[in-house]
N, C-alpha and C positions, 0 to 999 in steps of 0.2 A: 366700353366705348365701341360704337359701331364703326365698321370698316368704311373707308372712303372709297366709293365706286367699286365695292367688292374687292378691294385690295388691302393689304396690311398697311397700317399708318406708320408715319415716321416717329420714332421715339425721341423726339427732340427734348433734351433736358430731363428725360426719365431715367432714373438710376436704380429702380427697384425691379428685380427679375420677375417677381410675381405680377406686378402691374403690366409689364411688357407682355407676358405670356397670357394673361387673362384679358388684356385690353385690346387685342387685335393689332399689335405693333410688330414691325420687323425685328426679328432677333437673329443675329448672325451667330450660329452655334459654335461656342467655344468650350463646350462641356467635356470634350475628350481630354483637354489639358488638365482640367480639374479632377477628373476621374483618375488619370494617371498619377497625379500628385498624391491623391488619397491612398492609392494602392502602394506607392513606392516610399513615401516618407512621412514625416510628422511636423517639421517646423520649416516654413518657407518665408522668404522675403522677396518682394518684387518692387522695383523702383520704376515708375513711369511718370511722364509729365501730367499736368492737370488736364482734365477733360479727355482722358485717353482710355477710359473704360475700367479703371480700377474699382470704382464703387459698384458697378454692375457685376464685376467678378466676385467681389466680396458678397454681394447680395445672392449671387448664384450659389456660392458655397453655403451660405446660410440656409437656402432652400433645400440643398442636398442633405445637410446634416439634420435639418428639422424634419426630414422625411416627406417633403411635399411632392410625392410621386406623380401626381396628376399634372404638374407643371412641366414635366419632362417628356411628355408624349411626343414622339416624332424626333426627338433629339438623340444625340449620341449616348447620353447618360441614361436613357430610358431603361435599357436592359440592366444596367448596373444598379438602378434604384429598386429593382424588384425584390431583392433579398437584403437590401441595405438597412442596417439598424440605426434608427434615429436616436438623438440624445440632446442634452441641454447645450445651447449655443449662446455664448457671450459675444456680442458684436459691438465694438466701440468705433464711433466716427469722431476722430480727434479734430476734424475741421470744425466741429460744432463747439469746441472748447473756447470760452471767451478769454481774450488776452488783453483787454483794455484796462483792467483794474489792478495791474501790478501782479506780483507773485502770489500774494494772498488771494486775490481774485481768481487767478489761474487755478490754484489748488482747490478753491471752493467750487469752481466750475467743473473740474474733473470729478470731484466727489458727487456733484449733482448728476453727472452723466452715469456714473456707476450705480447710483440709487435708482435711476430710471430703468436701467437694464435689469436690476434685481427685481423691480416691480413687474417688468414685462415677463420675466421667466418664472415669476412667483417664488422668489427666494428672498429670505429676510437677511438684512445686513445691519450691523450696529451703526449708530450715529457717530462715525469717526471722522475727524477733520483731516487726517493724513490721507492723501490719494493712494499711497502705497498700501497702507494698512486696510483701507476699505476695499481695495481691489483684491488683496489677499483674502479678506473675509468673504467676498463674493465667490471667488473660485472654490474655496473650501466648502462653503455652505451649499453651493450648487451641486458639488460632487456628493455631499451627504444627503441632500434632499432627493436627488434622482438616483442615487447609488450607481452613478455612471460617470465616467471621465468626461470632462468638459471640453468643448471646442471653443477656442478663442480666435476671433477675427478682428483685426485692428486696421481700420481704413485711415489713410492720411496720418500715420503715426507722427510725422514730423511737422504737421501743420502749425502747432503753437510755436515751434522753434524757428521755422523758416520765415515767419512773419517779421522776425527781428534780424534779418540778414544785414540791415543797415545800422544795427545797434548791437555791437558785439558784446557789450557788458550784459545787456538784458538777455541776449541769446544764451550766454553761459549760465545765467541764473535759471532760465527756463529748462535748459538741458539738465541741470542738476535735479530739478523736480521730476522731469520725465525719466531720468535714470532710476530714481527711487521708485517710481511707479512701475516701470517695465521690468525691473529686476524680480518682481513677484512671479513673472512667468517661469523663471529658472527655479525660484524657491518652491513653486507648486507644480513642478513638471510631472510628478507622480500622479497628479490628479487631472492632468490635461491629456486629451486624446489627439488633438490636432491644433496647430497654430498657423495662421496665415496673416502676414503683415504687409501692408502696402504703404508707399510714400512717394512724394515727388522726387526725392533724391536720396542719395546715400550719405549725405553730409552728417547727419546725426547718428547714423547707424553704429559707427564704431565707438562713439562715446556712450550712447544710450544703451546699446545691447552688448556692452563689453563682457557682462557676466553670462550672456546667453550665447555661448561660443559654438553651438552646433546648428546654427541657422543655415539652411541651404539657400544661398542667394541665386535666384534664377533670372536675375535682371538681364544678363548678357548670354544666357545659355541659348544656343541655336534651337534646341528642342522646344523652348518656350517663347521664341521670338514673336510668335503670332498670337499669343494668349490675349493680348489687347490690341485694338486697332483693326482696320480692315485691310486684307490683302487685295490686290487688283482683281483676283479671281472672285473673291467674296463680294467685292463691290458690284461687279458685272452680274454675278449670279443672284444676289439678294435684292437688287434694286432695278430690275429691268424696266418696270413700268415708269419709275421716276426718271430714269435715264431718257426714255423715249419722250415723256412729257416735257422735260427740261430742254431737250434738243429742239423740239417743236417750238417751244416758247422763245428760244434763243435763235431760231431760224438757222439751224445747222444740223448735220446728220448725227445720228447716235454715235457713230465711230469717231467723228471729229470731236464731239463733246467729251467722250471718254479720254481721247488723247490730250485734250486741254486740261481735263481734271487731273490727269496723271502728272502733268507739269506743275499745276498750281497747288495741288493738295497732297500728292503722294511724296514719299521720300524719307519718312522716319525709319531709322534702322536701330535695332536693339540686339544684334548678335555680332560677335567678334569677326565673323566671316563677311559681314555686310551683304548677305545674300538676300534677305527678305526686306522689302520696302513696304511701308504701311501708310494708309490714309488715317488721319486723325478723325475719329468718329464724329466729334462735335462739329467740325468744319464741314464734313461730308453731309451730315444731316441738315445743317443750316443752308448749305448750298442747294440741296434739293428742295428745301422749303422756300427759299428766297428766289431761286432760279437766277442767280447772278454770281459772277466771280468776285466775291468780296473777301476781305480779311477778317474771318470770324474768330479763329482760335485765340489770337493774342488779346482780343477784347476780354476774354475770360481769364487771362493769365496775369492779372494784376499789372497792367501797363504802367500805372503811376509808380508802383514799387520798382519796376524794372527801369523806368526812366531815371529815378533817383539813384539807383545802383550805377547805371552807366555814367550819369553826370558826375557823380562823386568821384569816379575813377578816370574821367576824361577818356572814355572809350569811343572808338569809332566802329562802324559796321564792317568796313573792308578788311580790318586787321585779322578777322576771324575766318576769312575765306581760305579753304584748303590748308588748314593749320595742322602741321604734323604733331602727333602725340604718340606716346608709347602704349602698348597693350596694358601695361601695368597701370598707367594713368587712367585709362578707360575703366578699369576694374576698381581702382581705389583712388578716386579724385581728391580725397582728403576732406577734412571737416570744414564746415562753412566759414569758420573764423580764420582759416588759413589757406583755403584753396585759391587758385588763380582765377581770374575772370573767365577764362575758357572752361575751367572746371565747373564754375557756377552755371554758366550759360548752357553747358552740355547737360548737366544733371537736371536743370530746370526745363529742358526740352527745346531751347531756342537754337541749339546746335545739335547735330546728330553725327553718328559715325559714318566714315567713308573709308574705302581702301587707301592705304598709304604706300610708301616705298618698302619693298621687301615684305617682312612680316609685321611691319608697323601699321598704324592707323592714322587717319587724319580727321579733322572736324570741319564741318561746313553747315550752312543753313539747310534744313531738310527740303525746302521747296520754295516756290515763288511767294506763296502766302506769307511765310515767316520772314523771308528776306525783305519783301516790300514793307511788311509791318514794322520790322526793326528799323528800316530806313526811314519810314515815316516818323517813328518815335524819335529818332535822332534829329531829324529836321525840326520837329516840334520843340524838342529840347533846346536846339540852337536859337530858334526864333522866339522862344518863350519870353513874354514881357515886352516885346517890341510892338510899336504901332502897326508895323506891317507884319501881320501874323501869318502863320502857316497857310491857312485857308486861302487868303488873298494871294500869297506867293504861288501857291499851287495853281490857282485859276489863271494867273498871268503866265506861268510857265506853259501850261497846256495850250493856251491861246497862241503863244509865240511859236510853239512847235507845229501846231496845225496850220498856221499861216506863214511859216518861215519868216517871222519877224525878228531879225537879228538883234536890233537895238532893245526890244522888249526882253528877249532871251538874255542878253548881257545884263540889263538892269536888274532882272529878277535874280540872277545868280549873284550879282553884287550885293543884293539885300541879304542873301544867305551868308556870303563871305564876311560881310561887315559885322555879322552877329557871332562869329566864331570867337570864343574867348581867347585872349592873348596867350594864356598859359597852355592852351592846347598845343601850341607850336613847339613847346619844350617838353611836355609830358607825353600826351597821346602820340604825337608825331614820332618822337624818338623810339617809343615803345613799339609802334607799328613797324618802323623800319627794321628793328631788331627781330620782331616776330616773323616778318615776311622775307627777311634776308634780301631786301630789294636794294637796287643800286640807285634808286631815286633819292633826291634830297628830301629832308624832312618836310620842307615847305611844299614841294611839288606833290609828294605823297598825300599830305593832309588836304591840300586844295582839291586834288582829284577825287580822293575817297569821299569827301563831304559832298561834292557835286554829284557824284554817282549815287550816293545814298539819297540825296534829295530827289533826284530824277526817279529812282525806284520808288521812293515814298509817294511820289505823285502818281504812281501807277503806270509809269512809262517803262516799256521793255528796254532795258539798258544792259550793255555788256562792256566789261573792261578788258582792254588788251586783246581785241579781236585779231586773229591771225590772218595775214595775207601771205603770198609767196615770198615777200621781201621783208616782212616785219609785222609789228603789232600796233594798231591804232590805240590811242588812249581810251576813247569812248566811242561806242556805236550805239545809237538808240533808234527805236522805231515807234512811231505814234500816228495813228489814223492814216496809215499808208505812207507816211513820210519817214524816210531813213536819213539820219544825220550821222556824218563821220566827223569827229571832233579830235583835234590834236591840241594839247595844252602845253604851254611853255611858261616858265617863271623867270621874270627879269629881276635878278638880284642887284644889289648895290653896284652902280657903275655900268649896268647893262641897259640897252635901249629897248623898251617894250615893243616899239614898232618893228625893230629888227627881229625880235623874238617871234612876233606874229607872222612875219614873212617866212621865218625859218619853219614855223609850224605848218603853214600852208604848203611850202615847198616839200616838206617831208611827206605829206599826204600824197602829193603828186608823184614824187620819186619812188616811194614805197608801194604805190599802186593800191592803197588801202580800199579804194572804192570800186575795185574791179568787179567784185561780185554784186555790186549794187549800182547799176548804170544811172539811175535817176537820183542817186544820193546827193544830199545837200552837204557840202564839205566846208568846214570852217576851221580856222586857226585862231586860238585865243592866246593872249599874252596877259599874265597877271603881274602887275607891279608889286613886288614883295613889300616895298616900303609902305605902300598904301593899302595893301591887301585887297586890291580891286582889279577887275579886268579893265584894262585901259585901252587895249588895242584888239581889233577883231578883223580878220581877213576872210574873204569868201572866194571860192573857186567859181568863176562864172563861165 
């Protein structure tokens, strides 16, 4: 492929190392980590979210062990490749395994994958129906055919398993099949030169690889925290032309663009010290291609699957902000059938590590893109099936903020509140208060968290509990140059909503919440808990 304007092209959606290197695409050199792994060890496991560069890492390993020396010219691994001995490579992509035809269909699909690999590397295998037996046959026959130990690379090892996170019975059946398949790695270890395994999560690792007990898990090792994803320095150094072009298109300076990119797309952390923050490659490349701050990554991360997961468990977005966890939890979150929601969301990439108190850690959303995407997903979940759908509510909300139309603002929020299922007030609400150790009532917490999530899902810059010298406002938002300061009160049984609205607006004035924003639009809202609607609104004029 020809270079665009004599520059390297963007490898959007390209996961083959050979294609990137031969096709004139940008490649951010990660080969030093791969060389180090080959020199130091034999069996490695790496967990990373979807679209984070796992497949290109596997493909690069494949090129190294296949002896494709010409592909590494100018890269860190070039010198290493000069005297490197090539050999047979078995590369499995488990995301290609079909899971829609039950367990028998799963087994047949795995066997077909193994046969395709055997054909590719010119090794014969018997026509065996058992995935484990045919995998055993492939490894042994490859060793005998080439008289060399075999390299085994497994991409997305847990893909067939994680598809059934909402169906625990099927998940257990799939895990049993995979356990029988992967245990051949241990059984054939004497014939294997090197093993590299990637997956979205560690959920299945402990059940599936229970017999392979000498795997080196590099998922949280600081030394390998940058093996996938782009650091800020790599972003600036590898994409200067695209930064300049995008900045011109968006009518801003290159420095300002990079600052905004850092807020919107940077922030994924994969080391226990939380020292390195990374950009997701997929979002970064899509941003440069589209030249717009949109939410790209979650679109590739099975949003319907995630929506079902959150809806089934009555989860809200705000309950996972700055959530304390232990270092042990980060390292061993537990199996999919037993892990907590924060364990699932962390391993799937929707939450990332942050420093905690003392030696502990916490979880939070990695960046604006993921937080807004999760918020939008929640709002769509709540409004699903109603005549007044998410798209219409979003349009009305943005119009109300731009024109400071209080009644439209209140009506739009009431459409959202009317859609929150009743049981959320007893399940998600209580859970949220417990997790966040908040002094707010269940009702107030749930109302506020859903309103904040809806605003973020609309693309509105929204902050909860913004600090002033005398206290913290419930909500501060900014849209099209308009800043709103919002205080929310809930009128429970026997309380007057009008008095609550007056109390809210008085608090904004007494606590000086708007001091830093002289032109801010300050409103107090009162929700009648019996009606679950905003019935009173006051404005500082």
